[in-house]
Backbone as CSV, one residue per row, in Angstrom:
resi,resn,N_x,N_y,N_z,CA_x,CA_y,CA_z,C_x,C_y,C_z
1,MET,4.331,160.815,-49.757,4.664,160.387,-51.098,3.381,160.147,-51.893
2,THR,3.480,160.235,-53.185,2.359,159.905,-54.057,2.390,158.418,-54.380
3,PHE,1.300,157.916,-54.916,1.257,156.513,-55.321,2.291,156.243,-56.410
4,GLU,2.475,157.200,-57.309,3.463,157.047,-58.378,4.878,156.925,-57.812
5,GLU,5.148,157.607,-56.704,6.476,157.535,-56.079,6.678,156.230,-55.315
6,VAL,5.641,155.735,-54.683,5.768,154.547,-53.848,5.672,153.252,-54.662
7,LEU,4.989,153.276,-55.797,4.767,152.065,-56.580,6.069,151.368,-57.008
8,PRO,7.080,152.075,-57.509,8.315,151.370,-57.867,8.947,150.630,-56.677
9,GLN,8.815,151.202,-55.494,9.358,150.545,-54.307,8.531,149.317,-53.934
10,ILE,7.209,149.402,-54.092,6.337,148.255,-53.844,6.689,147.133,-54.813
11,LYS,6.958,147.492,-56.065,7.329,146.486,-57.070,8.629,145.776,-56.700
12,LYS,9.485,146.429,-55.927,10.751,145.825,-55.489,10.612,145.070,-54.165
13,GLY,9.381,144.984,-53.619,9.158,144.228,-52.400,8.835,145.028,-51.159
14,ALA,8.828,146.348,-51.270,8.502,147.181,-50.105,7.015,147.079,-49.776
15,LYS,6.688,147.433,-48.552,5.303,147.492,-48.093,4.975,148.953,-47.820
16,ALA,3.737,149.345,-48.104,3.365,150.754,-47.973,1.975,150.876,-47.373
17,VAL,1.705,152.054,-46.832,0.403,152.361,-46.238,0.149,153.856,-46.414
18,ARG,-1.120,154.221,-46.373,-1.459,155.643,-46.386,-1.596,156.135,-44.958
19,GLU,-1.028,157.300,-44.681,-1.156,157.892,-43.351,-2.598,158.267,-43.043
20,GLY,-3.409,158.533,-44.070,-4.800,158.915,-43.880,-5.718,157.773,-43.478
21,TRP,-5.239,156.541,-43.591,-6.042,155.406,-43.137,-6.055,155.389,-41.622
22,GLY,-7.037,154.750,-41.046,-7.260,154.817,-39.607,-6.357,154.000,-38.711
23,GLY,-5.432,153.223,-39.239,-4.573,152.409,-38.396,-4.930,150.939,-38.421
24,PHE,-6.134,150.608,-38.868,-6.582,149.226,-39.031,-5.776,148.548,-40.137
25,GLU,-5.444,149.324,-41.178,-4.665,148.834,-42.301,-3.187,148.950,-41.968
26,LEU,-2.462,147.840,-41.991,-1.048,147.863,-41.630,-0.148,148.136,-42.823
27,TYR,-0.432,147.513,-43.972,0.344,147.770,-45.184,-0.284,147.052,-46.366
28,ILE,0.122,147.486,-47.567,-0.185,146.738,-48.778,1.123,146.199,-49.323
29,GLU,1.018,145.126,-50.067,2.185,144.564,-50.735,1.750,143.938,-52.045
30,LEU,2.698,143.740,-52.931,2.442,143.161,-54.239,2.848,141.699,-54.204
31,ARG,2.003,140.837,-54.715,2.286,139.398,-54.777,2.166,138.925,-56.213
32,ASP,2.898,137.868,-56.544,2.802,137.283,-57.882,2.667,135.764,-57.833
33,GLU,2.232,135.266,-56.680,1.988,133.838,-56.557,0.895,133.594,-55.522
34,ILE,0.288,132.418,-55.610,-0.705,132.008,-54.623,-0.362,130.608,-54.155
35,GLY,-0.681,130.331,-52.907,-0.445,129.004,-52.363,-1.674,128.126,-52.529
36,THR,-1.438,126.855,-52.809,-2.537,125.906,-52.947,-2.687,125.113,-51.655
37,SER,-3.754,124.342,-51.561,-4.013,123.574,-50.347,-2.971,122.490,-50.106
38,ASP,-2.240,122.082,-51.143,-1.202,121.066,-50.940,0.178,121.673,-50.672
39,GLY,0.227,122.998,-50.505,1.476,123.659,-50.137,2.344,124.116,-51.299
40,THR,1.899,123.925,-52.525,2.673,124.422,-53.656,2.250,125.856,-53.969
41,PHE,3.114,126.557,-54.696,2.829,127.934,-55.075,2.756,128.033,-56.589
42,LEU,1.778,128.784,-57.062,1.569,128.991,-58.489,1.855,130.440,-58.841
43,GLN,2.549,130.672,-59.948,2.788,132.016,-60.441,1.492,132.552,-61.043
44,VAL,1.125,133.775,-60.695,-0.092,134.409,-61.188,0.213,135.844,-61.594
45,THR,-0.742,136.486,-62.217,-0.629,137.901,-62.534,-0.484,138.680,-61.222
46,PRO,0.450,139.624,-61.137,0.650,140.364,-59.877,-0.636,141.020,-59.378
47,TYR,-0.775,141.029,-58.060,-1.943,141.610,-57.410,-1.536,142.171,-56.053
48,PHE,-2.341,143.098,-55.532,-2.083,143.697,-54.225,-2.829,142.945,-53.135
49,LEU,-2.163,142.768,-52.006,-2.801,142.299,-50.780,-2.671,143.402,-49.753
50,ILE,-3.651,143.488,-48.861,-3.562,144.424,-47.751,-3.573,143.623,-46.457
51,LYS,-2.657,143.941,-45.563,-2.579,143.309,-44.247,-3.294,144.223,-43.272
52,THR,-4.270,143.646,-42.566,-5.007,144.414,-41.565,-4.661,143.910,-40.176
53,SER,-4.992,144.699,-39.185,-4.594,144.364,-37.815,-5.371,143.208,-37.229
54,ASP,-6.549,142.888,-37.768,-7.299,141.791,-37.152,-7.871,140.759,-38.118
55,GLU,-7.914,141.056,-39.394,-8.509,140.110,-40.332,-7.490,139.409,-41.215
56,GLY,-6.216,139.607,-40.993,-5.220,138.975,-41.858,-5.081,139.721,-43.168
57,TYR,-5.066,138.978,-44.264,-4.890,139.555,-45.597,-6.201,139.600,-46.358
58,SER,-6.346,140.631,-47.199,-7.468,140.757,-48.119,-6.927,141.300,-49.433
59,MET,-7.681,141.103,-50.498,-7.313,141.689,-51.785,-7.443,143.204,-51.668
60,PHE,-6.617,143.927,-52.412,-6.654,145.383,-52.384,-6.612,145.919,-53.804
61,SER,-7.522,146.812,-54.114,-7.517,147.550,-55.376,-7.543,149.024,-55.032
62,PRO,-6.519,149.773,-55.422,-6.500,151.197,-55.095,-7.675,151.934,-55.733
63,THR,-8.306,152.782,-54.946,-9.380,153.631,-55.457,-8.759,154.862,-56.114
64,PRO,-9.534,155.645,-56.848,-8.987,156.891,-57.373,-8.429,157.784,-56.251
65,CYS,-9.080,157.796,-55.091,-8.572,158.592,-53.964,-7.196,158.098,-53.528
66,ASP,-6.998,156.776,-53.504,-5.695,156.225,-53.135,-4.628,156.603,-54.153
67,VAL,-4.971,156.509,-55.425,-4.005,156.817,-56.486,-3.613,158.291,-56.465
68,LEU,-4.556,159.169,-56.135,-4.288,160.611,-56.139,-3.749,161.135,-54.802
69,ALA,-3.771,160.309,-53.772,-3.328,160.749,-52.439,-1.825,161.024,-52.410
70,GLU,-1.424,161.864,-51.478,-0.012,162.213,-51.309,0.492,161.844,-49.919
71,ASP,-0.198,160.894,-49.260,0.184,160.526,-47.895,0.665,159.073,-47.787
72,TRP,1.172,158.530,-48.877,1.730,157.183,-48.848,3.097,157.189,-48.157
73,LYS,3.384,156.104,-47.436,4.714,155.965,-46.831,5.098,154.498,-46.840
74,ILE,6.389,154.254,-46.855,6.940,152.891,-46.792,6.872,152.413,-45.351
75,VAL,6.499,151.154,-45.162,6.404,150.553,-43.842,7.507,149.508,-43.703
76,HIS,8.228,149.548,-42.607,9.255,148.563,-42.315,8.689,147.584,-41.294
77,THR,8.543,146.322,-41.688,7.899,145.345,-40.825,8.878,144.428,-40.114
78,ASP,10.147,144.580,-40.368,11.141,143.704,-39.712,11.562,144.223,-38.367
């Protein structure tokens, strides 16, 4: 799939990954809140997080290569 095809599904809560990535990256997802140290959540401008196999979550910004790639797929984590 292209990024344009997968993005609407990500906006609905799906998780996605590129097949061309090496396997370290498990999925990206869209978030619109952040947790504070006291356990409350704040609404923020939507942003991407990437889940990796050993480092947890990191911020993700698609590169031009990611946007133009055709190897995106939906990941089912349940």
